[in-house]
C-alpha positions in Angstrom: 53.3 84.6 93.6 56.5 86.5 94.5 57.5 89.8 92.9 60.0 88.4 90.6 57.5 85.9 89.1 54.9 88.6 88.8 57.4 91.0 87.0 58.3 88.1 84.7 54.7 87.4 84.0 54.1 91.1 83.3 57.1 91.1 80.8 55.7 88.1 78.9 52.2 89.5 78.8 53.6 93.0 77.7 55.7 91.2 75.0 52.3 89.6 73.8 50.6 92.9 73.7 48.9 93.5 77.0 48.6 97.3 77.6 47.8 96.6 81.2 50.9 94.5 81.8 53.0 97.3 80.2 51.2 99.9 82.4 52.2 97.9 85.4 55.7 97.8 84.3 55.7 101.6 83.8 54.3 102.1 87.3 57.3 99.8 88.7 60.1 101.3 86.8 59.2 104.9 86.0 60.4 106.3 89.4 63.6 104.6 89.0 64.3 105.6 85.5 63.2 109.2 86.4 65.6 109.3 89.2 68.6 108.1 87.1 67.8 110.6 84.4 67.1 113.5 86.7 70.4 112.6 88.6 72.4 113.3 85.4 70.5 116.2 84.0 69.0 118.2 86.9 66.2 119.3 84.5 62.8 118.3 85.2 61.3 118.8 81.8 64.2 117.1 80.1 63.8 114.2 82.4 60.1 113.9 81.8 60.7 114.0 78.0 63.4 111.4 78.0 61.4 109.2 80.5 58.5 109.4 78.2 60.6 108.6 75.1 62.1 105.6 77.0 58.9 104.1 77.7 57.5 104.8 74.3 60.5 103.1 72.6 60.2 100.3 74.9 56.5 99.7 74.1 57.1 99.9 70.3 59.9 97.3 70.7 58.2 94.9 73.0 56.1 93.0 70.3 59.7 92.1 68.7 60.9 90.7 72.0 60.8 87.2 73.5 59.2 87.9 77.0 60.6 84.5 78.2 64.3 85.4 77.4 64.0 89.2 77.9 65.8 90.8 81.0 63.5 93.7 81.2 65.3 96.0 83.6 68.8 96.1 82.1 67.1 96.5 78.7 64.9 99.4 79.8 68.0 101.2 81.6 69.9 100.8 78.2 67.1 102.4 76.3 66.9 105.3 78.8 70.7 106.0 78.5 70.6 105.8 74.8 67.5 108.3 74.9 69.6 110.5 77.0 72.7 110.3 74.6 70.5 110.8 71.6 69.1 114.0 73.3 72.4 115.2 74.0 73.6 114.8 70.6 70.4 116.3 69.2 70.4 119.4 71.3 74.1 119.9 71.8 73.2 122.3 74.5 72.1 119.6 77.0 74.6 119.5 79.9 75.0 116.3 81.9 75.3 117.8 85.4 77.5 115.8 87.9 75.1 113.9 90.3 74.3 116.0 93.2 75.6 119.4 92.3 73.4 122.5 92.6 73.1 124.5 89.5 72.3 128.2 89.8 68.5 128.6 89.7 68.1 125.0 90.7 64.4 124.5 91.4 64.7 121.3 93.7 62.8 122.7 96.8 61.1 119.4 97.5 63.5 118.5 100.2 63.7 122.0 101.7 59.9 122.2 101.5 59.8 118.8 103.5 61.8 120.4 106.2 59.8 123.6 106.4 56.6 121.5 106.4 57.4 120.2 109.8 59.9 117.5 109.7 61.5 116.9 113.1 65.0 118.3 113.2 66.6 115.9 115.7 70.1 114.5 115.6 69.4 111.5 113.4 67.5 113.6 110.7 70.4 116.1 110.7 72.9 113.4 110.4 71.0 111.9 107.6 71.0 115.2 105.8 74.6 115.6 106.4 75.4 112.1 105.1 73.3 112.7 102.0 75.0 115.9 101.2 78.4 114.3 101.6 77.5 111.4 99.2 76.5 114.0 96.6 79.6 115.8 97.0 81.7 112.8 96.6 79.7 111.7 93.4 79.9 114.9 91.8 83.8 114.5 91.8 83.8 111.3 90.1 83.7 110.6 86.5 80.1 110.2 85.0 80.7 106.6 83.9 81.8 105.6 87.4 78.7 107.5 89.0 76.6 105.4 86.5 78.2 102.1 87.5 77.9 103.0 91.3 74.2 104.0 90.9 73.3 100.8 88.9 75.2 98.8 91.5 73.3 100.4 94.3 70.0 99.6 92.6 71.1 96.0 92.8 72.1 95.3 89.2 74.7 92.4 88.8 78.0 93.1 87.1 76.6 91.3 84.0 73.7 93.5 84.0 75.5 96.7 84.4 77.8 95.7 81.6 74.7 95.0 79.4 73.1 98.2 80.4 76.4 100.3 79.8 77.1 98.4 76.7 80.7 97.6 77.9 82.5 94.5 78.7 82.3 92.6 82.1 85.8 93.1 82.9 85.6 96.8 82.0 82.6 97.2 84.5 84.4 95.2 87.3 87.6 97.3 86.9 85.4 100.7 86.9 83.5 99.7 89.9 86.5 98.8 91.8 88.1 102.0 90.9 84.9 103.9 91.5 84.5 102.3 95.0 88.1 103.1 95.9 87.9 106.7 94.6 84.5 107.1 96.5 86.0 105.8 99.8 89.2 108.2 99.5 87.2 111.2 98.6 84.3 110.5 101.2 87.1 110.1 104.0 88.8 113.2 102.9 85.5 115.2 102.8 84.3 113.7 106.0 87.3 114.7 108.0 87.3 118.2 106.4 83.8 118.5 107.9 84.7 117.3 111.3 87.3 120.1 111.7 
């Protein structure tokens, strides 16, 4: 049985009330959902809370869903985005941080710790770090909806799935992705040329 068939089976079983199947889906999707939320908030505690609420909401809704027709990934991402929006409205002080920007007091030391813990600093690694930083800088200059479309596209979602997740029309998603890719390329080229000077 391949991964897609296995995932489909898990969704059907979860809709039928299998806690084990739902737990397997959480293990599969939790890192992706967490990465998306953290990329937008840069707040570990808030990310954990929203991620937990996302899966709790999904668990509560699954018995009402038809597992054979449910497209689980877009449905789950939409729940996560709605949870984030709801939290933002509730708190009013939650700030959506552009992807990849560094906030003062940012506690994201895991990458630095990896370097200090003995990662080899040869040219490919350094180039990878520079590339990662450049991509983050480019994404931080794009509108949040464009960043979301690009991230979902990079995760492998189809245009239809992105439209479903973003609760937007297919033509709007195609247009936004096209403009986002062009803007990304333009900004990337400009920053890359600045860095080589």
